[in-house]
N, C-alpha and C positions, 0 to 999 in steps of 0.2 A: 504494500500500500504506500503510495507516495506521501511524503511528509515535507513540511517546510516550516522553518523557524522564522519568526518575525518579532521585532520589537514594536510595541504599541506606541504610535506617534502622538496620540491625543493625550494631553496633560492630565485630564481627569480619568483616563482609562476608558473602559468599555461600559459607559453609563449613558443612558438616555439617547442622545442623537448619534454618537458613534456606534452604539449597539444596534440602533435601528438601521443605520446604513450598512452595517455588516450583515444583518439578517436579510435585508433587501438583496444584497449582492449574492449571498449564499443561496437564496431562493431562486435567483435567476441563473445560477451556475449550472453547467452541464453535468455535474457530478455531485453527489452528496458530500458536504464538507462538515468536518467536526473541528472544534477548537477547545484547547485546554492548556494548562501549564505543563502537563505531560500527556502522552497518548492515552494512558490509563484513565485519566480524569476527563478526557475530552467529551464534550456534549455537542449535540447537533447545532450547527451555526445558524440554522433556520428558526430556532426558538429563542425569542428575545428574553423570555423568562430564564431559560437555561443559561444563556450567555451572561446576563446580568448577575445571576446567582454565583458565578465564578468570582466576582469581585476583582477583576483584573485591573490593575493600576497602570497609569501612564508610565512608559519606560520599561515596563515588564516584558519579558520574552514569553511568547506563547508558541505552541505547536499546532499547526494546521495539518489535518489529514483529509484525504479524499480518495475515493475508490471508483473505478469504472471509467468509461469513455469520457474524455475531457477532464480527467482529474488534474493533470499538470497545468492545463489552462486555468482551471478554477483556482488552484492554489496560487498561481502567479498573479492573477487578477486580485484575489482577496488579500494576499500578502502586500501588494502594492497599495491597496486601499488602507489597510491597517497601519502601514508605516507613515501615513500622512497625519497631520493634525486635523482631525475631522471636526473639532470644536470650532475652528475658525472659518470653516467653509460656509459659503452663503447658501 
């Protein structure tokens, strides 16, 4: 299963707006994506409740996993999104 490590770019971490943007991207992704501090703790990135329950802070490193057709593309797109400061986006 492909994995990717990324450092969260939003200063407040994955709360409210950044979490919503992640969930929207994961929902549109061509393969199911999971996120967590470790692979064992990973939750579906399509669930805003699950994502926010992780309590991931800004600057923290997370692991993204995906499986199936389009997994590498999904990971690249979501890693690029999460590395940005999503709090300052309009």
